[in-house]
N, C-alpha and C positions, 0 to 999 in steps of 0.2 A: 411431388415425391411419391413414388410407389412403394408401399411398405406392406409386407405380409408377415404377420406375427403369429400365425397359427403354429402350433407345435412347440411353443415356448411356455407350456404349463399354465396357460391362462385359465384353464378350467378350475384351477385352484382358487382363483379370486373372482370368477365370474358372478358368483352369488352375491358378493358384497358390492361389486361395481354395477350390478344390474339394478340396484335399488335407486329409484329416482331421487334426486337431491332437491327438487323444487319444493319450496315451502311458500309459494305465492299466496295461497289461501290463508295461511296463518299470518301473513303480513311480515315478510322479512324486513328487518330494520328495528324491530323491538328486540330487547335483550335476549329473550329465550330463543326466538327464531333464528337470529343471526348466529348465536352460539351453536345451534343445532347444525346449521350449514357448515360452519367452520369445523366442528367435530366430525362431520361426515367427510369433509375434505381430508382431514388427518387420517381417518380410517382408510379411505380409498387409496391414498398415496402409500401408506404403510403396507396395505394389502398387495399392491403391485410391485413392491420393491424387489422381492425375490425373482419375479418374472423378468426384470430388467437386468438380471445377472446372466452371464453366459451368452451375451450377444455381441455383435460387432456392427459397425456402421461406417459408411464413407463420410469423410469430413473434408470440406473445402474451406480454407481460411483465406480471405482477402484482407490484406492489411495495407495501410497507407499512413505516411507521415506528411500531412498537408503542407506544413511550413518548409520542409526540406524537399518536397515534390518527389518523394520516393515511394515505390509501391512494390508489392510482392504477393505471390499466390502460393499457397501450401496445400498439397493434396496428400491425404493420409488415411489410414485405417484406424479407427478408434475401437479399442477392444475393452469391453467390460467383463472381466473374467468372473467365474463363479465365486472365486475367493481372491482377495487382494485388490490392489488399486487399479484404476483405469490407466491404460497405456496406449501409446500411439506407435504405429508402424509407419514411418515417414516414407511416402512413395515418390514424391516429386516436389521440387520447389523451383520457381522461376521468379526473377526480380532482383532487387537490390539486396546485397548481402547484409546491410544494416537492418533491413526488415526481418531477415531470417534470424539473426543472432540477438538483436536488441529489442525486438518486438514479439515475434511469434514464439521463439524459444523461451523467452522469459515469461510470456503469458501462460504457456503450457506448464512451465516449472511452478508458477504461482498456483495453478490449478492443482498440481500434484501436492504441493505443500498444504493446501487448504483441506485436502482429503486425508491427510496423514493421521489425524486424530480419530476420535469417535464420530462416526457418521451421524449418529443421532443428535450430536451436539450442534449440527448444522440444519437439522430438520425444521420445517415450518410447523410448529406446534405451540401449544400453550406454555410449555416449559421454556421455550426460547423467545417467544414473541408476544407482544400485546397486539391486539387486532381491533379494528373498528370498521363496521359495515358502512360503506359509502353509497351504495345504490346498485342499479343494474345497468349493464352496457352490453353491446353486441360486439363479439370478437370473432372475426372470420365467419360471419353468418351464424354464430352460435350465441344463444343467450347466456350471459354470465353474471355472477355476483361479484362485486368489487369490494375488496377489503384493503384497508390501509394497515401496513405492518410497521411496528417499531420494535427492534430487538431489545431484550431485557438486559443483555450484556454486550460489551464491546469486544466481540470475539471474531477472529479471522473466519471468513466465510459467511457471516451473517450480514444482512443488508437492511437498509431502511428504504421503504418504498411501498409498492402496491402489488396485490395479487388478484387475478381474475380467475374465478372458479366456474367451470361448466355447470349450468343449471341442472342438467339431467344426470350426469355421472359424478359430480363433485370433484372431478379431476382438474388439474391446473391447465389453463389455456394461455396464461401470460404472467410473467413476473417482471417487474421493472423497478429499478432503484439504484442505489450506490452502496458499496461495501462500507461498513462502519470501521473496519480495520483491515488494512491491506496486508496480503501475505508476503509481500516482498518490499524491501527498502527501495527497489527500483521504481516502484509505482507510488505516485502521490495520491491519485484518486481514480477510482474505476466506476463508471456509470454504465448500466447495461439494460437491455431488454431481452428476455428469453421468451420465445414462442414455442408452444407445444402443439402437436397434432394428435388427436385421439383416434387410434386405430384398433379395432378388435377389443375395445374396452380398456385400452391402456394408453396413457399419455407418453408419447415419445418426443424427443427433442426435434425441433424443426429448424429454428434459426436463433442465433444470438448476435445482437448488434451491440458493440461495446465502444465507449469513448474512454480512452486511457490516458491520463496525464502522467507522463514519465519524468524522471529526474534528469535523464541524459539526453533524450532525443525529442522532448516536447510532447505535444498532443499526438496520439496514435488512434486511428480508427480501424476497428476490426469487424468484419462480418463473417460469421461462421454458419455454414449451411450443412445440414445433416441429411443423408439419404441412404437408401439400400440397407435398411435395418434387417438383420437376419441372425440366426443362431451362429455363434462363433465356433470356428473350427480351431479350438485351442491347441490341438496337436500340431497344427501347421503354422502357428504363430512364431515368427522369428525370435530367437533368443534376445536380440537387441530390443525388441518391443516389450518382451516380458520383463526385462531388467530396467527399462526406462522409456525414453521417447524414441529410441532408434536414431539413426543418422539421416539427416536430410540430404537427399540427392538432388 
């Protein structure tokens, strides 16, 4: 994935994200040192939040219903406006209609519902999660600190699972787990793995793999790939995308 993020006001946060996260000499694993790493992660993700507004990216979703032997592919433009919710401009779909209406559309609607409230209520921080340091691992050739996360409340959008934090920048490299409360009655259980790529000192989404147990069509498997991240031309975004997900063609 080729991503250029210069020009997205990253200079506003480069001072914070340039501070090394590594605390190896202090011995990560004792209470104080692991707390320090987690606090640096929270600070780094909060610092980059404004820079991830006003951008767009290409999204390719491949979905499958293994038991029904049905598949589909969805190609869209994902827009994160400076103000408001994330929207999708659907560009193309091919495959079984059930995949389009009962899997992909419902998955995107659930994402929309999850972000309807206060974004901070879904953040990985001390207010929302208990965390436990588990050790060090390598993620995509980068050294990472591994934390186990347990949400303090059963709230839509929060998950129980694991977080891997880049040793140098304290930005996320991977999140994995299952949602503790589903945003839609259509969904029984959602397990996922989110991978991030650090470019120009900012963590951008790379891939999401989800296993979704639905009430109507059974187990669904989704793989979402992100690419071509760049500043959004909000003036040219179709009205359909601004008001919702647009129409799948």
